[in-house]
N, C-alpha and C positions, 0 to 999 in steps of 0.2 A: 343721532341715529347710527351713524358709521361709527362712532365709538361702540356703540353697545353692540353692533354686528362683528365687528372685531373681536371685542372682548369675547362673543359667543364662540367665535372661531376659534380663539385660543383655549377655550375651555374644553370645547369639542375634540381638539386635537391633543390635549392633556390628556383627555378620559380616555381617547383611541391607544394613545401611548402606554397608559397604565396598563388598559385589557391585555395589549400585546404583551407586555412584562410579565402580566399575571398568568397568561396563557403560557408563555416559556418557561416561567419558573414551574410551574405544576406540570409542564409535558417533562422537563428535566428531572424533578422529585420522583414522577411514577417511574420512572426507567431503573432496572434494576443494574448497577455498574459491574458487580461480578457476573452476574448472568451474560452481560453483554460480551465481558473478556471470555467467557466459556464458549459462547456461540462463536468468536473469531477464531478461538484455539480449533473448534471441531472441523470449522468452514475450510482454514487453511489446510489443516491435513487432508481434506477431500479433492474432490473434482474441482479445478476450477481454470478460468482464462481470464487474463487482466493485461493490462498494457499500464508499465508506471514508469513516472519520472523520477530520476534519483538526482539528488544533489549533496554533496558531502563537503562542508565549508572549509575544514581544516585538512585535507586530503590532497595528496600530490595533486590528483585529478578531480577538479571540484564538479564537473559535471555542466549542466544537466547530461545524463545518458538517459534515453528512452528505450525501453525494452518491452517486447511481447513476450507472454509467458504461458506456458500451457504445463499445469501439473496434475498429476493421477493420485488417487487414494492411496495406490500402492509406493508412491515415492518417486517415479519417473517424472522426468522434467525437460522441456524443451525451452531453449530463449532464443529469441531473435532481435538484435540492436538495433532500432529503426532511425536514431540519433544520436550523434556522440560528438562531443569536443575536439576531438581529434581522428584522423583517418582511420587510424590502426583498430580503432573500435567501431567503424561503421560496418554494417553488413556483415556481423558475426552470427552464424546459426550454430547451435549446440544442440545435440539432443543426447540424453541419457536414459538407457533401457532399464537400469537398476543395477546393471553390472559393467557394463563398459559407456563410454562416452566419445561422440565423434564432435570437432570442431570445424567448421566450413567456414572458411574468409572468402567473400563473394569477391571481394577487390582483387585478392592475389589467386583465388583460384586453386585455392590449396585445402587441403583436409588433415587434421592431426587426430591421433588416438590416444586414449588414455583414460582417465577417472574426472570426474567433476572436478577435483582439487587441483589436479594436474593440468586442465584445461579452465582454470579460473578467469573470469571475465569481470575486471575490474568495476567495482561500484553497484554492477549487479550482483554478484556474490556477496559483495558486504550488506546488501541489502536482504538478500535472502538469510544470510547469518546472522544479523540484526532483528529480524523478523521472530526467527527461531529461539533465540535468546529472549525477546522480550515476550514470546507466548510461554515458555517455559519458566519464567521467573516467579516467585511467589509475590505478586504486588499487590498493595492495597489500592482498589479502583475506585475511583470518583467519577461521575459526570460531571463535565464543567461546561457541556453545549451538547443541544439535541436539534435534529433536522437541519443541521450546518449545510448549505447548499453550496459553501466555498469550494467543497470536493468536486472537479469536474464529472467523477463518476455516479454522483448521485447523493440522495440526501445521507447523514451519518451522525453517529453519537461520537463526540471527543469524549475520550477518557483520559483522566489525569491518572499515570500509574505511578506509584512510591513505593520503593523498595525498603526495607529496613536499614540499609547503608545511605539510605537518602539518594540514591538513584532515581532519576525522573524521567518518563517517556510518555509523550501524548500518542495516545493511539484513537484513529478514526475508524468506527466499525460501520459497515453499510447497512442501512434500516432494513433494506429489502432481502439482502442474502446473509448477512453476517459475516461477509469476508473482509478481514481488513483492507480500508481504503486509503489510509495515509498514516504514515508514521514519522514523527519528529522526535529526533535524539537530542538530548543535551546532558551527556554522561560519561564519566570518565572511560568506560570502555570502549565507547564508540565515536566520542567526540561530536561536534553539531552537525545534524543532518536533518534535510527535508524530504520525503519520499511521498508522493502521492498519484494514487492511480487516475489515469485519464477516463478506462474503461474496464469493467468487470463483470464475469457473472460465474455463477455456478454450474455445473452440468452434470447430468446422469450418467452420460456416456462418453467417455475419449476414446477416439481412433487410436489402435495400436500404433500405427503407422508414425504417428506423430513424435513417437520416441525411440524410431529407430533411423537407420541410416537411409533409408526408401526416400526421404524428401529432401536430402541433401543431393545436388545436380552430380551428374556424372562428368567426371575429369576427360 
């Protein structure tokens, strides 16, 4: 009797696993990879807010750096570093109104003025540049996983992107918002990097004050 019950249990478990695999394959097959990549392009260009954890394995500074970002559809950007492996990158606040940028160091209580390029934040701007490069390339996109909850910010579709040159990128696209939720680089222009979102959301309205000097404390 025991052996029959055990065998029945094994059969039920096998059938359950088979059903899960069948559902996962069907879900993946039903997703338009090119459409998801286009969703990510449109969402990235719009209004969004996110917290990114950034690691660059072959860079002088490996990370992780955790940064909170606000981006407006007209290209304005605000960045605040929340965690960093070195003190000089902790507590940085950079705002960019599209013409001029301000960088405030909360540790030193010092403000610098210039352009976004001049006030570059290591790893943070590397991520922004790499994401821009990824979304501009003519990649062949393939879905490799769907409803992947390993991304802290929520369910995402994992896309494998392959260029004619052989460059490969893995891009996670948030199922709800279409925003890029993760980026894994293993290509010659960028080296080895792993960047994932802790939180992210699209916004219909962005407060103009986010992108001015108004939110930088007075010295």
